N, C-alpha and C positions, 0 to 999 in steps of 0.2 A: 749637522751636515757631515755626510760621510766622504772620506777621500775616494778617489777612483778605485773601484773594487778590483778591476783587472790588475792595476798597478800594485795593490796590496798583496795579491796572490804572488806576483813576481818578487816583491820585497820579502815575503815570508820564506820563499824558496832560497833566495840569495842569502838571507840572514842565517837560515838553518844550515846551509851548505858552505857558508863563508866563501862563496865564489860566484861570480857572474856567469862564468863559463859552465860550471856544473849545474847552475840553475837553468841555463839555456838548454842544456841537454835533457834535464828532467822534464821541462815544460815543452820540449820539442819546438823551440824557437831559436832565433839567432842571438849571438852575443850582443849585437847592436840593438836588437829589440828589447833585451833585458836592460841595457844601459839607458835606453830611451824611457822605459817605464819608471825606472828608479829616478831619473832626472825629473820626470813629470811629478812624481810623488814628493820629491824634495822641494820643488817649486810650490806645491800645495801647502807643505808644512812651513816653508820659509827657512829651512835649515838643512844641512847635510845629514844624511842618514848613514852613510858609509864614509870611511876614511880611505882615500885612494893612496895606495903605497906601491913601491916598486914591484913587489912580489904578489900583488893582488889587492884585495879590498878587506877592510875590517869594519865590523859594525860599530857605529858611534855609540858611546855609552848612553846618550840620551834616547836612543832608539831601541834599547834592549827590552824594555817592558812592552813596547809595541810588538816586537818580534815574538815574545813569549805569549802574549795574548792572542796574536794571530795564529800561532802554531797550535795552541790548545783549541781555538775555535774551529780551525780547519779540520783538525782530527775529529772533533765532535760532529761536525757537519758530514764528514766522510762516513763515520759510523752510522749515523742516522739515515743517510742516503742508502747505504748498503742494506740496512734493516728493512727499509721501505721497499727496496728493490726485491728483496727476498719474499716479502709479504705479498707482492704482486705476482709472484711466480706460482704456477701450479706444480705440486709435488706428487709424483706417483711412485709406488713401490712395486717392483717386478720380482716375483719369485720364480727362479728358473733352475732346472736341474743342470748340474755341471757340464754334462756332455753337450748340451745345446748352448749353454752360456759361453763356453770356451771356443766353440767352433763358429757360432752364428751371431750371438748377441753382442758379446764384448768387442769383437773385431769391427763391427759396424756401428757401434753405439755413438761414436764421435760424430758420425754423419747426421744422426738424428738430433743430437744436441746442437749441432751447428745450424740446423734449419728450424729448430724449435727452442730458441733461446729463452722462451718464457716457461719452459717446462724443466723441472728438476727431476732426475731419475735416480732412485735408489734400488740397487740390485742385491737380492738376498738369495740364499740357497732354498731350493725346493726339493722334495722327495718324489720318487715315482709313485704314481697312483694317488697323489694327494688331491684334496678338494680345495676349491677356492676359499670357502668359509673357514677352513682349518688354518690357512696361512694368514688371514687378516690383511692380505695384500690387494692391490688394485688389479694386477695381472698375474696370471700363473701360466708357466710354460713347463709342461711335464709329460710324462708317459701316461697314457690312459685318459679317457674322456671323463668329463664331469657332467653328469646328467641331472644335477640338482636344479630345482626350480629357480627361475630368474637368472640363469647363467647362459652366457653365449660361448659356445665351444667350437673352435675352428681347427680342422685337421691341418697339421704342418708337414709331417713326415710319416712314411710307413716305417715300421720297425723290422721289416724283412731283413733277416740276418743271413749273410753268406760268408764262406771262408775267405779270408784275405791274408796276405803276407806282403812284406816289403821286398823290393828288388834285392836288398842286401841279404835277406834270408835265403832267397831263391838262387842267388848266385852260386854256381858250382854244384847245384843239386840236380838230380834227375827230375823229370817232369812230376809235378804234383797236380795232375789234372783229373785223375780218377778218384773215386771215394776211397778205394783201397790204399792208394798212394798217400792221400791226405791223412788217413788214419794213422799212418806210420810217422807222420811229422811231429815236431815239437808243438804240442797244443797249448794254447793259452785260454784261460777261462775268466769270464766275467761273473764274479760272485759265487758261481756254482758250476759243477760239471754237468748239470742236467741238460743244458742247451746242446752240448756236444753229444750227449747220449741221444737226444731227440734227433739230431742231425744224422748220426749213425743209423738209427732206425729208419729214417726217411730215405737214406741212401741205400737201404737194403742190406746193410751189413749184419753180421750175426748178432742176435740179441745177447745182452749180458756183457758186451764189451765194456770195459772200464777205462775211460779216458784218463790219461795222466797229464802232468804238467802243472805249473803254478796257477793259483787262483788269485785274482785281483779284486779287491773289495769295490773299487771304483772303476767305471768304464774308461775314464781318462787315463788311468794307470795302465789298463789293458791296451788301449790304443797306442800309448807311448811305447810300451814294450813291443808291440807288433811293428811299429814304424822303425824302432831301433834294431829290428832283425832278430828278435828272440824266438819267433815261432809263428804259427798260424792261429788266427783268432776269428771267432764269429763276430762280425760287426754289422750294425745297421747301415746298409749301403747308402741310403738316402742321407742319413746324418753325416756320414763320412764321404759325401759326394765330392767335396773339394780335394780331399786326400787322394781319392781314386783318380780324379781328373788330372791332378798334378803328378801322378805316378808314384806317390809316396806309398800307396797300397795297391795291390793287384788282386782282383777277384779271381779265385781259383776254380770256382764251381758255381753253377746256377742252382744247385740244390740249396734250398733255404729252409729256415725255421722261423717261428714267431711271425708268420705271415699275416695274421689277423689283428695284430696290435699296431698302434700308432701313437704319435706324439701330438699334443694339442696346445693351442693357444686359447686361454680361458680368461674371461672377464665377466663382470655383471652385465646383464642385458641392458640395464638402465645406466650405462657407463657415462662418465663425464667426458667432456670434449678432449681433455688431455689424454685420457685413456684410449679413446677412439683413435686419436692421432697416432699414438704409439702402436696400437694393434694393427692399423692399416699399414704403417711403415714396416713393421716386422714381417707381415705377410709378404710384402714386396721384396724384402731382403731374401726371404726363403724362396719365393717364386716371383721373379720380376714380371712374369706374364700377367699377374693379378693387378699390376699398376695401370 
């Protein structure tokens, strides 16, 4: 015959913490509720389990082995319960390029996890133009479409790049509205100077102009430099939509490059329920009108 199980849980906490008050706090009950449960258990055993002293309570020596057994048992139960809980969850791995991850995925991810407690999400790096099969992941968010068989590919953003700069950089400077004026600014480059060369050509400036300025290997570094006021950068305006809306970056010209490229959300066409839920959610994050 087992003692009252609820009272055993209270006893274990009180014995481990050597305090009725601290046990009450841990269990989110009142001090009186703890005292009542302990008295109930003492009546069942027919002996005191704690010695009441002026400064608190002390576990009776006769009850020490019971406390040790309960502590070990509850720890084992907790470990097995957590393992079972994890086994009942769906786990998906999302590969995402850093520019989208830092601006769109990570800031919103807690909302997805709050509404999909049964889904565990692992986020890893992806590269531009990567294919889903190359990643071994459930979801891929990258620059460029994946036209492989059995793949579902949804467009998220255009890659249209326009010159942008921060108010800090523009402060005290003459207008940077014409192509000629922009060409004289401090130019920032994403991996290569080629994109600025393409922009100069499209703007009708003299061929052979060699852009100067620092080159950043990662777009996030480039965007950080632009926001910090180090110069003018060519940025995908849809990806940087929030920075532009917030006034952290200002678009200086409607002349653009990389107009035909886009960013995509990619998964298997025969995707599992958890993957479909994630993809539907992220499409709504990017474009609430799709909800």
